[in-house]
N, C-alpha and C positions, 0 to 999 in steps of 0.2 A: 504494500500500500504506500502511495506517495504521501509524504507528510507535507500538508499545505501550511505555509507560514505566512505571517503578515508580509514579509519581504516578497514572497511570490505573488501575493495578491495586489501589491501596490505598484505594479509596473506602469510607468508613465505618470504616476502621481508625484507631486512635489514632496520631497522628503520631510518638509516641516509639517505636513498635514498628517495627523494621526488617523488611525482607522475610525476612531470615535467621531472625530471632526468630519471625516468624509461621509460617515453614516448619517450624521445630522444634516449634511448638505444634500443628501439624496433621499433618505428614508424619512427625514424630518426629525425634529426635536421631541415629538410626542410619541414616537415609536418606543414602547416600553423595553427596559432592560433590567435584568436582575442585578442586585448588589450595588453598594455604594461605588465600588470600583468594578465596572463590568468585566466579565470574563470573555476572552476570545478562545473558544474551543475549536481545535483544529483536527482532532482525531479521537477515536474511541473504539473500544472493543469490549464486549460483554457488559459488565457493570462499571467499567472504568472510562473516563474521558480525560483528555490531556489538553492543556492550554498552550498558547503560543510560546510561553516562557519555559515550557517543558515540565510543568508541575502536573501531577496526576491527582485526580479526584475520584472518590467513590460516588457514583451517581445513585442517590436515594430519592430522586425527584421525578425523573422523566418516565412517563408511561408510553411515550411514542415508540421507543425501541423495546417493544413488548417482550421479545425473546433475546434481547441484548443488542448493544451497538454493533453495527457491521456484522450481523450474524451471517456466517458463511453460507448456510442453506438458503436464506432469503436472497442474499446477494447473487448467488449462482443461479437461482430460479429466475430472477429478474433479467440477468445478463443473457441467459440461454434463450428466453423468449424474445428479448430485443434483437437477438441475432437472426430471428426468424421473421416475425411480423408483429405489428401493433396497430390494430384498427378498432373500430367501435362495434357495438352490439347489433348493428343492422346486418352484420354478416354472422353466420354460424361459426362458433369456435368451441371446441371441446373443453378447453381449459376453463373458460368462463362458466360453463355448465357444471363441470366437475367441482369448481370452487363453490358454486351456489349449493350443490347437493351436500357437500361436506359441511358447509356452514349451517345450513338448515337442519342438518342431523343433530345439531347441538341444542335445538330448541324443542319445546313441548308443543303438542297440538293445541290450538289450530294454527300455530305460526309456521306456515309451510311455503311462503312465497317471499321473494326478496327483490327490492328495487336497489340497484347499486347507485351510489353517488360518489362524489369526490371528497366529501368532508362531513363531519357531524353537523355543521351548520346547514348544509344542503339537505341532509337526512331529516333534521327537525323541521325545516321549512316544508319539505314534501309531506311529512307526517301531518302537519297542521293543515295543509291543503286538502289532504285526503279526508281528514276529520270534518272539515268545514263542508266539503261537498257531500259527505255521507249523512251528516246530521242536518244540514241546512241552517245551522247556527254558527255564530261567530265567537261566542264567549269562551274564554280560556281561564283556567285556574292555574296558578303558578306559586311557587314558594316566594316569600318576600325577601329572600336573600339567595338568588340563584343566577346562573348564566347558562344559556343553551345555544349561543351562536351569535353571528354578527350581521345577519341579513336585516332588512328593514322590519319585517314582521317580528323577528326575534329581538331586535333592539327595543321594540315597543313593549316587550314583556321582560326585559332585563332589569333585575333589581339589585344585583350585587356589584355592578361596575358602573362607572360614570358614562352616561350616554345623554346626548342632547334631546333625543326623542322622548317626549313625555310618555308615561304609562298609558297604554291604549285604553279608551273608554270601554272596550270589550274585555278588559283584563281585570281579574280580581285576585288579590294576593292572599296567601295563607301563611300564618306563622306556624312552621312545622314544630310540633311538640317534641321536646327532648325529655325522655323519662330516665335519663342516666341518674343512678343513685337514689331513685324514689322508692318508697315503700309501695307494696301492692295497692294499698288504699289511695295513696296520693297519685299513683299511676292511673288508677281507674277514674279519679276525678279529672285529671289532666286529659284523659281520652275523651271524656264527656264534653269538656270545654272545647277541645279541638274540633270535635265533630259538629258541635253547635256552630262553630265558625265556618265550617264547610257548608252546612245547611244555609246559613245566612248569605254566603257568597253566591251559592247557586240561585237562591231566591232573588238576590239583587240582579243577577244576570237575566233572569227570566222577566222580572218586572221592568227592566230597562229595554226589553225587546231583543236583546242579543241571544238569549238562550245559551245553553251550554254545548260547546263543540267538543272540548277535550280538557283533560288535565295533563300537564307535562311535568314530569319530575324525574330526578336522579334517585334511583333506589337506595343509595347509601348517603344521600344528602351531603355530598363531599364539600361543595362550596360553602354550605351552611356550617361546616365544622365537624362532619362525620357524626351526625345526630343518631341517637337511639330512640326510635319512635315507640310509643306505647304498643303493647301487644294488641293486634287486631285493628290498628289504625289504618294501615294501607288497605286491608280487605274491606273495611267499612267505608272508606273513601271511594274505592272502586265501585262498591254497590250503589252508593249515592250518585256517582257520576253516570253509571249505566241507567239507573232509574230515571235520571233527568234527560236521557237520550244522548249523552256524550260518550266519547271514547277515552280510553286510558293509554297514554303514551309514556313509555319508560325510556329515558335517555341513558343508554348504557356505555357511553363513551368512556366514562371513568370507572364504572363498576363492573364492566363486562369482561369477557374473554378470560375467565378464571381468576380475576384480580382478587376477589374476596375469599378464595380458597374453598369454602364450603360448597360452592355451586359455580357452574360455568357463567351464569348470568345473575346479576344482582336481584332481579325481580323474582328469581326462584327461591329467595329467602321467605317469600310470603305465600299465603294460600290463595293467590289469584294470578291469573295470566293476563297481561296487557293486550290491548288490541293492536298496538304497534310498538316496535322496539327499534330505537335508533342507535347506530354504531358509528364509530369514527376512527381517529388517528391510530390507535394501537393495532388495527386490523392488518396493516401492511408494513409494520415495523419501521415506519418512516416514509414509506411510499404512500402518496395520497390515496386513501381508500375510505369509503363510507358506505352506509347501507341503511335502508328502512325495511325491517322485516315485518310481515303482516300475514293475514289469512288469505286464502284463495278467494273468498267471497269479497273482501274489501279490495283486493287487487283487480278482480274482474269488474267490479262496479266502477272503479276509477278508470280502468282501461277502456271501458265502453264509452266513456264520456270525454276522454283526453288522449291525445297522441303524445305520450310522454317519451322524451328522448334526451339523452345526455351524452355528448360526444366522447368524453374521456371516462365516464363512469362505466365500470364493468369491462374495460379493455383487457386483452389477454395478459399484458404485463402486470397490471394491477391485480388481476386474478391470480397470477403466478405468485406474486408477493403474498397475498392473503392465504393462498393454499399452503405455501411454505411455512407461514407462521403457525397454522393449525397442525401441520405435520411435525414441526419441531416440538410443539406443546405435547403432542401425542408421544413422539419418540422419547422425549426426555421426561415424560410423566410430570409436567410442570404444574398441573392442577394439584396433584398430591404433594409436590414440593412446597407449593404455596400454602397449602393447608397446614402441613407439619411445621414449616418454618414460621408461619404466622402465629401458631400457638406458642412457639418458643419465644418469639420476639414480644408477644403480648405479656407473657409471664415475666420476662425480664424487665419490661417497662413498668409493670405494676410493682415489682420489687423495688425499682428505682424510685417510684412515686411515694412509697411508704415513708421514706426518710427525707422527702423534699417538699416543703410547704409551698413551693412555687408550682407544683404539679397538682392540679385539681382533679384531673381524670385522664385515663388512657383510653383512646378512641380507636375505632376501626376494627378490621379483621383481615385475615390473609396477609397480602403484601400491600396493604393500604392502611396505615396506622398513624396515630397522632397523639400529641401530648397537649392538653389544655393548660396554658400557662397563666397564672394569676399572681397578684401581689401577696406576699406572705402575711402582710399586716391585716388585710381585710378581705382577701380572696376575690377581689375584683379583677376583671380582665386586664392583662398587662401586655399590650401590643408592643411597647417599647422594648421590654426585656425579650419578648418573643423574637423581634427583629434582630436584637443584639445576639441572640443565640444562633440564628440563621447565619449572620455575618461571621460569628466566631467559628462555626462549623466549616464554613467555606475556607477560613484560614487554616483549619485543621485537616483540610482535604476531603470534606464530606459535603455534598450538595443536597439541601432539602429546601422546602418552601414553607409557607404559612397560609392558613385559611381561616374561615369563620367570620361571623358577623363583626367581631371586634379584632380580627387579624391576630388572634392570640392562641391559635392551635398550630403547633408544629406539624407540617405535612410531610410524611415520608412514604414514598410510593416508587420503589425501585423496579427495574426490569425483573421479569419472573425467573430469570436465570440466577437470581440472588442465591447465595449458598450460606451455610452456617458460619463459616469464617468471615464472610462479608458482614453478616449480621452482628457478629461479635465485635468486629472492628467498629461498626457504626455505633453500637451500644456503648462501647468504651469512649468514643469521641463525644457522644451526647452527654455522658456522665461528666466528662471533663469540662464541657461547655457550661453545664449547669453549675458545677462547682465554681467555675470562674465568676459566674453571676452572683453566687452566694457570697463569694469572697469580697465582691464589690459592696 
């Protein structure tokens, strides 16, 4: 592999202009970057990435390289297909159908049809379009701290990022209940309150003439901070949505493809099956692939009324990438690895939390886990310390992020090829970063 450096990439540029300056002059000053001092990543393999200065980092953040950075099987599958042909789905191609069959085999009935897209944003946009046409309604239920993509329709229901578009008049937000640490009695009361909020939101949409088209949610509520909903909440919400004529859309970009360990898909944690499931970036291990999975009935209804076509979605190269990801997961038994390793990490993080008043809770499952960071004095959210820990870990060679309504949940979400010794290294560095904050 050729190591790309800043020097290689700056051919013809004045030497006094840094890469960051050049980026600002081309991509603009508002294009977001991680860290106070941005990283220039030039190479990666497995769970490791390397910057332009030659420093190596353990990647405990990126879910795009689902089966590891520069995975050989994915790389070779893409290359082999590129050497043959790459066209769209108006021509027959066995690789595209083979991928669709293997992907759909991981879902439960009646989810047996797939629309391929290029991204999670496209998949969610398509799912909303299908729901609106099926129901004849426009109303949408959404979490009050969520993100599902960057199209105009999705910007109108974005609640966790800064957008200029106001919340759409057809949108109603829900505060997703978090039952972490509650007694059974308190959890039951929280469930009743949360469902009353759902009932009121549906009634409001009906009274305003929008009706209910769909609810769109992330099954693990990752942007919200990896919430633990009360038992029966998702099932009860789905019942209410269906009773009002709406559809249930599960956004599995973050929770899917074995990420949670216990199941292949996040919605399988619950006793209900969504009408549509949307997928995105992890599917192709970095190659742009997305999908909306649904039933034969919904696909046929939509197809009878729309000529849906997407030039790059479902092309043979993308299908080869997606197929290779599924094959690597199967060959390396990554679902079982995620389940076992997730239990180990959760146990170790809980042990770490016992002696640290800054940690209020340990969140998540499988290889998506988090630590809720609070002030030791009053247990209030502490986003400043959370950010300081993220920066400290970067200096210690570990990349993580942060999420949650208050930006106070450390977000750890490594590639599924993470192993025990990687986890032990991460845990050690997290402990040191916490100790540094306590020392201050």
